[in-house]
C-alpha positions as CSV (number, residue, x, y, z in Angstrom):
1,M,88.3,144.8,92.3
2,T,87.4,142.3,95.0
3,A,84.8,143.9,97.3
4,V,82.8,142.9,100.3
5,F,79.3,142.2,99.0
6,T,76.5,144.5,100.3
7,S,73.3,142.6,100.8
8,R,69.9,143.9,99.9
9,F,68.1,141.0,101.3
10,N,65.7,141.5,104.2
11,P,65.5,138.3,106.3
12,G,62.8,139.8,108.5
13,S,60.3,140.3,105.8
14,A,57.0,138.4,105.7
15,E,58.1,136.7,102.5
16,A,61.5,135.6,103.9
17,T,59.7,134.3,107.0
18,H,57.3,132.2,104.9
19,R,60.2,130.8,102.8
20,R,62.2,129.9,106.0
21,A,59.3,128.0,107.5
22,A,58.7,126.1,104.2
23,L,62.4,125.1,104.0
24,Q,62.6,124.2,107.7
25,A,59.7,121.8,107.1
26,R,61.6,120.2,104.3
27,L,64.7,119.8,106.5
28,H,62.6,118.2,109.2
29,A,61.3,115.7,106.7
30,L,64.8,115.0,105.5
31,R,66.1,114.3,109.0
32,A,63.1,112.1,109.7
33,L,63.9,110.0,106.6
34,E,67.5,109.6,107.6
35,E,66.5,108.7,111.1
36,R,64.0,106.1,109.7
37,A,67.0,104.2,108.3
38,A,69.0,104.4,111.5
39,A,65.9,103.3,113.6
40,A,65.2,100.4,111.3
41,S,68.8,99.2,111.7
42,A,68.8,99.8,115.5
43,R,65.8,97.5,115.9
44,S,68.3,94.6,115.4
45,L,70.3,95.7,118.4
46,P,69.2,92.8,120.7
47,Q,70.4,90.2,118.1
48,F,73.7,92.0,117.7
49,E,74.3,92.2,121.4
50,K,73.4,88.5,121.8
51,R,76.1,87.7,119.2
52,G,78.6,90.1,120.9
53,Q,78.6,92.4,117.8
54,L,78.3,96.1,117.2
55,L,75.6,97.7,115.0
56,P,76.9,99.0,111.7
57,R,76.6,102.7,112.8
58,Q,78.5,101.9,116.0
59,R,81.3,100.3,113.9
60,V,81.5,103.4,111.8
61,A,81.6,105.7,114.8
62,L,84.3,103.7,116.4
63,L,86.4,103.7,113.2
64,L,86.3,107.5,112.7
65,D,88.4,110.0,114.6
66,A,86.3,111.5,117.4
67,G,85.3,115.0,116.7
68,A,86.6,115.1,113.2
69,P,84.5,116.1,110.2
70,W,82.3,113.5,108.6
71,L,80.5,113.9,105.2
72,P,77.7,111.4,104.8
73,L,76.9,110.5,101.2
74,C,73.8,109.4,99.4
75,T,71.7,109.1,102.6
76,L,68.4,109.0,100.6
77,A,69.6,106.3,98.1
78,G,66.7,104.0,97.2
79,Y,64.0,106.3,98.6
80,L,60.7,105.4,97.0
81,Q,62.5,102.7,95.0
82,D,62.0,99.9,97.5
83,V,58.3,100.6,98.1
84,K,56.2,103.5,96.6
85,D,54.7,104.5,100.0
86,P,56.6,107.6,101.3
87,E,55.6,106.5,104.9
88,K,57.2,103.1,104.5
89,S,60.2,103.6,102.2
90,V,63.5,103.1,104.0
91,P,66.3,105.2,102.4
92,G,70.0,104.5,102.4
93,G,70.3,101.6,100.0
94,G,71.2,99.2,102.9
95,M,74.5,100.8,103.7
96,V,76.3,103.7,105.4
97,A,78.8,105.7,103.3
98,G,80.8,108.9,103.7
99,I,84.1,110.6,103.8
100,G,85.8,110.9,107.2
101,F,89.1,110.8,109.1
102,V,90.6,107.5,110.3
103,S,93.9,107.9,112.3
104,G,94.2,111.4,110.8
105,V,93.8,110.2,107.2
106,R,90.8,111.3,105.0
107,C,89.2,108.0,103.9
108,M,86.1,106.7,102.1
109,V,84.2,104.6,104.6
110,V,81.4,102.1,103.6
111,A,79.6,99.8,106.0
112,S,77.0,97.2,105.2
113,D,73.8,98.0,107.1
114,S,73.4,94.5,108.4
115,G,70.7,95.6,110.8
116,I,68.4,95.8,107.8
117,E,67.6,92.6,106.0
118,A,70.9,91.2,107.2
119,G,72.8,93.6,104.9
120,A,71.3,92.1,101.7
121,I,72.5,94.1,98.7
122,Q,69.7,96.4,97.4
123,P,69.6,97.6,93.8
124,M,70.2,101.3,94.8
125,G,72.7,100.1,97.4
126,L,74.8,98.7,94.5
127,E,74.5,102.0,92.7
128,K,75.5,103.8,95.9
129,I,78.7,101.8,96.4
130,L,79.7,102.2,92.8
131,R,79.3,106.0,93.2
132,V,81.4,106.2,96.3
133,Q,84.1,103.9,94.7
134,E,84.2,106.5,91.9
135,I,84.6,109.3,94.4
136,A,87.4,107.4,96.2
137,L,89.2,106.8,92.9
138,Q,88.9,110.4,91.7
139,N,90.0,111.9,95.0
140,R,92.6,109.3,96.0
141,L,90.9,108.2,99.2
142,P,91.7,105.0,101.0
143,F,88.7,102.7,100.7
144,I,87.6,101.1,103.9
145,H,84.7,98.6,103.8
146,L,83.0,97.2,106.9
147,V,81.4,94.1,105.4
148,E,78.5,92.0,106.7
149,S,76.1,91.1,104.0
150,A,73.7,88.3,103.3
151,G,74.4,89.0,99.6
152,A,71.7,89.4,97.0
153,N,68.1,88.7,98.0
154,L,67.3,85.7,95.8
155,M,63.5,86.4,96.2
156,R,64.1,89.7,94.4
157,Y,66.7,88.4,92.0
158,R,67.3,90.5,88.9
159,V,69.8,89.3,86.3
160,E,70.9,92.9,85.6
161,G,71.8,93.3,89.2
162,F,74.1,90.2,89.0
163,V,75.7,91.4,85.8
164,H,76.3,95.1,87.0
165,G,77.4,93.8,90.4
166,G,80.7,92.8,88.7
167,T,81.5,96.5,88.4
168,L,81.9,96.7,92.2
169,F,84.8,94.2,92.1
170,R,86.3,95.7,89.0
171,N,86.4,99.0,90.8
172,L,88.3,97.4,93.8
173,A,90.9,96.2,91.3
174,R,91.1,99.6,89.8
175,L,91.6,101.3,93.2
176,S,94.3,98.9,94.2
177,A,96.1,99.2,90.9
178,A,96.0,103.0,91.1
179,G,97.9,102.8,94.4
180,I,94.9,103.5,96.6
181,P,94.6,101.2,99.6
182,V,91.6,98.9,99.9
183,I,91.0,97.7,103.5
184,T,88.2,95.3,104.4
185,V,86.9,94.4,107.9
186,Q,84.9,91.2,107.5
187,H,82.4,91.4,110.3
188,G,80.2,88.7,109.0
189,S,79.4,86.7,105.9
190,G,80.6,87.2,102.4
191,T,79.2,84.5,100.1
192,A,79.5,83.8,96.4
193,G,80.3,87.2,94.7
194,G,80.5,88.8,98.2
195,A,83.6,86.6,98.8
196,Y,85.5,88.7,96.2
197,M,85.2,91.8,98.5
198,P,88.0,90.5,100.8
199,G,89.6,88.7,97.8
200,L,90.1,92.0,96.0
201,S,91.2,93.9,99.0
202,D,94.8,94.8,99.9
203,V,94.4,94.1,103.6
204,V,91.7,92.0,105.3
205,I,90.8,91.9,109.0
206,M,88.6,89.0,110.1
207,V,86.6,88.5,113.4
208,Q,86.9,85.1,115.1
209,G,83.7,83.1,115.1
210,R,81.9,85.7,113.0
211,S,83.7,86.2,109.7
212,R,82.7,83.9,106.8
213,A,83.9,84.0,103.2
214,F,83.2,81.3,100.7
215,L,82.1,80.9,97.1
216,A,79.5,78.4,98.1
217,G,78.0,78.0,101.5
218,P,77.2,74.6,103.0
219,P,73.6,74.4,101.5
220,L,74.8,75.3,98.0
221,L,77.9,73.1,98.3
222,M,75.7,70.1,99.2
223,A,73.2,70.8,96.5
224,A,76.0,71.3,93.8
225,T,78.5,68.5,94.8
226,G,77.0,66.5,97.7
227,E,80.0,67.5,99.9
228,I,79.2,68.2,103.5
229,A,81.3,70.8,105.3
230,T,80.8,73.3,108.2
231,E,80.9,77.0,107.7
232,E,84.2,77.2,109.6
233,E,85.8,74.6,107.4
234,L,84.6,76.3,104.3
235,G,85.3,79.9,105.1
236,G,85.8,80.7,108.8
237,A,88.1,83.4,110.1
238,E,90.6,81.0,111.7
239,M,90.9,79.0,108.5
240,H,91.3,82.0,106.2
241,T,94.0,83.7,108.4
242,A,95.9,80.4,109.0
243,V,95.3,78.2,106.0
244,S,94.0,80.0,102.9
245,G,95.8,83.3,103.5
246,L,92.7,85.4,102.6
247,G,92.9,87.3,105.9
248,E,95.9,89.2,107.3
249,Y,94.6,89.8,110.8
250,L,92.4,87.9,113.2
251,A,90.4,89.9,115.8
252,Q,88.6,88.6,118.8
253,D,85.6,90.9,118.3
254,D,84.3,93.9,116.4
255,R,86.0,96.4,118.6
256,E,89.4,94.8,118.1
257,A,88.8,94.5,114.4
258,I,88.1,98.3,114.2
259,G,91.2,99.0,116.2
260,L,93.3,97.0,113.8
261,A,91.8,98.9,110.9
262,R,92.8,102.2,112.5
263,D,96.3,100.8,113.0
264,V,96.6,99.8,109.4
265,V,95.5,103.3,108.2
266,A,97.9,104.9,110.7
267,Q,100.8,103.0,109.0
268,L,99.9,104.3,105.5
269,G,101.8,107.6,106.1
270,W,99.1,109.4,104.3
271,N,98.4,112.2,106.9
272,M,98.0,115.6,105.2
273,P,98.5,119.0,106.9
274,R,95.3,120.8,107.7
275,R,94.6,124.0,106.0
276,P,94.8,127.1,108.3
277,S,91.4,128.7,109.2
278,A,90.1,131.6,107.1
279,P,87.7,134.4,107.9
280,G,84.0,133.4,107.6
281,P,81.4,135.3,105.6
282,T,80.2,138.6,107.1
283,L,76.6,137.7,106.3
284,P,74.7,135.0,108.2
285,A,74.3,131.4,106.8
286,E,70.8,131.4,108.4
287,D,69.6,133.7,105.5
288,L,70.2,130.8,103.1
289,L,66.9,129.2,104.5
290,S,64.8,132.1,103.1
291,L,66.5,133.2,99.9
292,M,64.7,130.7,97.6
293,S,60.9,130.6,97.2
294,A,59.3,127.2,97.6
295,D,57.9,127.2,94.0
296,L,61.1,128.6,92.6
297,R,59.1,131.2,90.6
298,Q,60.6,134.3,92.3
299,P,63.9,135.6,91.0
300,V,66.9,135.4,93.3
301,D,70.1,137.4,93.2
302,M,72.6,134.5,93.5
303,R,75.3,136.9,94.7
304,E,73.3,136.8,98.0
305,V,74.1,133.0,98.1
306,M,77.7,133.4,97.1
307,A,78.3,136.1,99.7
308,R,77.2,133.8,102.4
309,L,79.6,131.1,101.3
310,V,82.9,132.9,100.7
311,D,85.6,134.1,103.0
312,G,84.9,137.6,104.2
313,S,81.9,137.8,101.8
314,E,84.4,139.1,99.3
315,L,83.6,138.6,95.6
316,L,85.2,139.6,92.3
317,E,82.5,139.5,89.6
318,F,83.6,138.6,86.1
319,K,82.0,140.6,83.1
320,S,79.4,142.0,85.4
321,R,77.8,144.1,82.6
322,Y,77.7,141.4,80.0
323,G,75.3,138.4,79.9
324,M,73.9,139.5,83.2
325,A,71.5,136.6,83.6
326,T,74.5,134.4,84.0
327,L,76.7,135.2,87.0
328,C,80.4,134.4,87.2
329,A,82.6,135.4,90.1
330,Q,85.8,134.6,92.0
331,G,86.2,134.2,95.8
332,H,87.7,132.0,98.4
333,I,86.2,129.2,100.6
334,Q,88.4,128.4,103.7
335,G,91.4,129.7,101.8
336,H,90.7,127.8,98.6
337,A,90.5,130.1,95.5
338,V,87.4,129.2,93.5
339,G,85.3,130.3,90.6
340,F,81.5,130.5,90.9
341,I,79.0,130.1,88.0
342,S,75.3,130.7,88.7
343,N,72.1,132.0,87.1
344,H,69.6,134.8,87.6
345,G,67.3,133.1,85.0
346,P,67.6,131.4,81.6
347,I,71.1,131.2,80.0
348,D,71.2,133.4,76.9
349,V,73.7,133.7,74.2
350,A,75.9,136.3,76.0
351,G,75.6,134.3,79.2
352,A,76.7,131.1,77.5
353,N,79.8,132.8,76.0
354,K,80.6,134.5,79.3
355,A,80.5,131.1,81.2
356,T,82.6,129.4,78.5
357,Q,85.3,132.1,78.8
358,F,85.2,132.0,82.6
359,I,85.5,128.2,82.7
360,Q,88.6,128.4,80.5
361,W,90.0,131.2,82.7
362,M,89.5,129.1,85.8
363,C,91.3,126.1,84.1
364,Q,94.2,128.4,83.2
365,L,94.4,129.5,86.9
366,G,93.9,126.0,88.2
367,H,90.9,127.1,90.4
368,P,88.0,124.7,91.1
369,I,84.6,125.7,89.7
370,I,81.5,125.7,91.8
371,Y,78.1,125.7,90.0
372,L,75.1,127.0,91.9
373,Q,72.3,125.8,89.8
374,N,69.2,128.0,89.6
375,T,68.0,128.1,86.0
376,T,65.1,127.3,83.8
377,G,67.5,126.3,81.0
378,Y,68.8,127.9,77.8
379,M,66.8,130.8,76.3
380,V,64.4,129.9,73.5
381,G,62.6,132.1,70.9
382,K,63.2,133.5,67.5
383,D,65.8,136.0,68.5
384,S,67.7,133.5,70.6
385,E,67.7,130.8,67.8
386,Q,68.8,133.3,65.2
387,G,71.5,134.6,67.6
388,G,73.1,131.1,67.6
389,M,71.8,129.8,71.0
390,I,72.4,126.2,70.0
391,K,76.1,126.7,69.0
392,H,76.9,129.0,71.9
393,G,75.2,126.7,74.4
394,S,77.2,123.8,72.9
395,K,80.4,125.7,73.5
396,M,79.5,126.1,77.1
397,I,78.7,122.4,77.4
398,Q,82.0,121.5,75.7
399,A,83.9,123.7,78.3
400,V,82.1,122.0,81.2
401,T,82.8,118.6,79.8
402,N,86.5,119.1,79.3
403,A,87.3,121.4,82.2
404,T,90.7,120.4,83.7
405,V,89.9,121.5,87.3
406,P,87.6,120.0,89.9
407,Q,84.0,120.9,89.5
408,I,81.4,120.9,92.3
409,T,77.7,121.4,91.8
410,I,75.1,122.6,94.3
411,Q,71.5,122.5,93.0
412,C,70.0,125.4,94.9
413,G,66.8,126.0,93.0
414,A,65.6,125.1,89.5
415,S,67.6,122.7,87.3
416,F,65.6,122.5,84.2
417,G,66.2,121.4,80.6
418,A,69.7,121.7,79.1
419,G,70.5,124.1,81.9
420,N,71.1,121.0,84.0
421,Y,73.7,120.0,81.5
422,G,75.4,123.3,81.0
423,M,75.6,123.9,84.8
424,C,77.4,120.6,85.3
425,G,74.6,118.2,86.3
426,R,75.1,114.6,87.2
427,G,75.6,113.6,83.5
428,Y,78.7,115.8,83.4
429,A,80.5,114.0,86.3
430,P,81.2,116.8,88.8
431,R,83.5,115.7,91.6
432,F,80.6,116.2,94.0
433,L,77.0,117.2,93.6
434,F,74.6,118.1,96.4
435,S,71.0,119.5,96.5
436,W,69.1,121.8,98.7
437,P,65.8,120.4,99.9
438,G,63.7,122.7,97.7
439,A,65.7,122.1,94.5
440,K,63.8,120.7,91.5
441,T,65.3,118.8,88.5
442,A,63.3,118.1,85.3
443,V,63.5,118.4,81.5
444,M,61.0,121.3,82.1
445,G,58.5,122.6,84.6
446,G,55.4,120.5,85.2
447,E,53.1,123.2,83.9
448,Q,55.2,123.8,80.8
449,A,55.2,120.1,80.1
450,A,51.4,119.9,80.6
451,R,50.8,123.0,78.4
452,T,53.0,121.6,75.7
453,M,51.1,118.3,75.6
454,Q,47.8,120.2,75.7
455,I,48.7,122.2,72.7
456,V,49.9,119.1,70.8
457,T,46.8,117.1,71.7
458,E,44.4,119.9,70.8
459,A,46.1,120.5,67.5
460,A,45.9,116.7,66.7
461,L,42.2,116.7,67.5
462,A,41.6,119.9,65.5
463,R,43.1,118.2,62.4
464,K,40.5,115.5,62.8
465,G,37.7,118.0,63.3
466,I,37.2,117.1,66.9
467,T,36.5,119.7,69.6
468,P,38.6,118.9,72.8
469,D,36.6,118.0,75.9
470,P,37.6,120.7,78.5
471,V,37.2,118.2,81.4
472,E,39.4,115.6,79.9
473,S,41.9,118.3,78.8
474,Q,42.1,119.6,82.4
475,A,42.4,116.1,83.8
476,Q,45.3,115.3,81.5
477,F,46.9,118.7,82.3
478,D,46.7,118.0,86.1
479,K,48.0,114.4,85.7
480,I,51.1,115.6,83.8
481,V,51.8,118.4,86.3
482,A,51.6,115.9,89.2
483,M,53.9,113.4,87.4
484,F,56.6,116.0,86.7
485,E,56.4,117.6,90.1
486,A,56.8,114.2,91.9
487,Q,59.8,113.3,89.9
488,A,61.4,116.8,90.1
489,D,61.4,116.7,93.9
490,A,64.9,116.7,95.5
491,F,64.1,113.7,97.8
492,Y,63.0,111.6,94.8
493,T,66.0,112.5,92.6
494,S,68.3,111.9,95.5
495,G,66.7,108.5,96.0
496,L,67.8,107.7,92.4
497,L,71.4,108.9,93.2
498,L,71.1,111.9,90.9
499,D,73.1,113.7,93.6
500,D,75.4,112.8,96.4
501,G,73.0,113.9,99.1
502,V,70.5,116.6,100.2
503,I,72.1,119.1,102.5
504,D,70.9,121.9,104.8
505,P,71.6,125.2,102.9
506,R,73.3,126.5,106.1
507,D,75.9,123.7,105.8
508,T,76.8,124.6,102.2
509,R,80.0,126.4,103.1
510,A,81.2,123.6,105.4
511,V,80.4,121.0,102.8
512,L,82.1,122.9,100.0
513,A,85.2,123.5,102.2
514,F,85.3,119.7,103.0
515,C,85.1,118.8,99.3
516,L,87.7,121.4,98.3
517,D,90.0,120.0,101.0
518,T,89.4,116.6,99.6
519,C,90.2,117.6,96.0
520,A,93.3,119.5,97.1
521,E,94.6,116.5,99.1
522,A,94.0,114.3,96.0
523,Q,96.1,116.7,93.9
524,A,98.9,116.8,96.4
525,R,99.0,113.0,97.1
526,T,101.5,110.9,95.3
527,L,100.3,107.5,94.4
528,R,102.4,104.4,93.4
529,P,100.3,102.7,90.8
530,L,100.8,99.0,89.9
531,S,100.1,97.1,86.7
532,F,97.6,95.1,88.8
533,G,96.0,95.4,92.2
534,V,97.8,93.9,95.2
535,A,97.3,90.1,94.8
536,R,96.5,87.9,97.8
537,M,99.2,85.5,98.7
């Protein structure tokens, strides 16, 4: 029967205090990185004010309903990918993105961060916008893009970026054809491929004297054809709203343009009723800061995590005496019935079978599944192999792959080996995936990888009759550990967009509730798809 969970965790212990301090340090580092991007953009404020413009984050704030929830996405995109120096890398991918409410409608909002490099498209920025377009399509969210971009940085030109960039425009056509509104506010320039952003939108709002959209700007036009033309003649806001028909609305400034965007959304008729409030957990979210050890070596009862997420801390555990290293349970989050799958250690044969059955059961009920990752992977060893670990683990992966309900993943601790796959990692397309600051993702732990290579190397040398040099052996061991640990770090993996963002563990319930609301709205929303997207006339 469903019961209120009785916690055995002591938040006042010395160990809990140590863990809390370590995680708070990571949260401080996370916020500092996010603030670094905002500060880099804000340094352009004098130029923006001189032009009578708002900064990108000011535009987003003005667009969103005051006081309504806002879920930022992929805030660490590009971290350590622009430069390798952790003190100089500016995360964010050159854009702001997230899900928020505009005129009462839940929307995907993306804004070019034109305060940084004039909004030039960064490689991970492209990956970021492709990801949020996918989220918008899956969850039937109107897509609002606040555009002001210098386009690709030709000094850092990569042909693959040009080729893959076409996916951005393909996705706009897919969104429109699916019946999902695509709304663009053209705050500044859109050149060459960037001109297709308004071209593939359903509604375009332009700003007088600031908006520009052309396939070839004056310098390229002159170089290519010898023709001389001004920016306004080629692609100004007045020309496009009165002559070419690319724009539907002409605003006098950024503020009016944002106001027009809010009016357009208000006319969609897409407002959804808010879900009534539900009782919160009886156990404090503050404890989530001290449940996981920094090195992830200490076992954690993941029921303690679940009980701090669900309504009333009430859980119904599934097959509690079978496959006990794998935890399956049912509960509610803000009134949403959900199933949880988590781990107390490696996934064994019984655990894999248990999870497979539970996934199918949740699909039959129509309940979303939440994966709380904390596993070193699938069990290895003679007994496990003879027991059919491969085939039983494969059944679990098949169930995850083909589940018919929304799946949401939180990487709480270790996400190693095939456990990342079986617990619905990025490769298995969960609707949303977030990480806690101390989470680690890798094919295996750094020490395990180093020990494996050490055994292989020493065996190879032994076959040649060579005695290993202990100093060289230790140096190789340390190098491999450092390489694995650096790449396993949650900030690094988030920089590669292997999640949708790093979150404060205390915010997990709120984030899950927001995502579950988003999924429920998508299911309830009726679209009117077309054979093609809305064509510009």
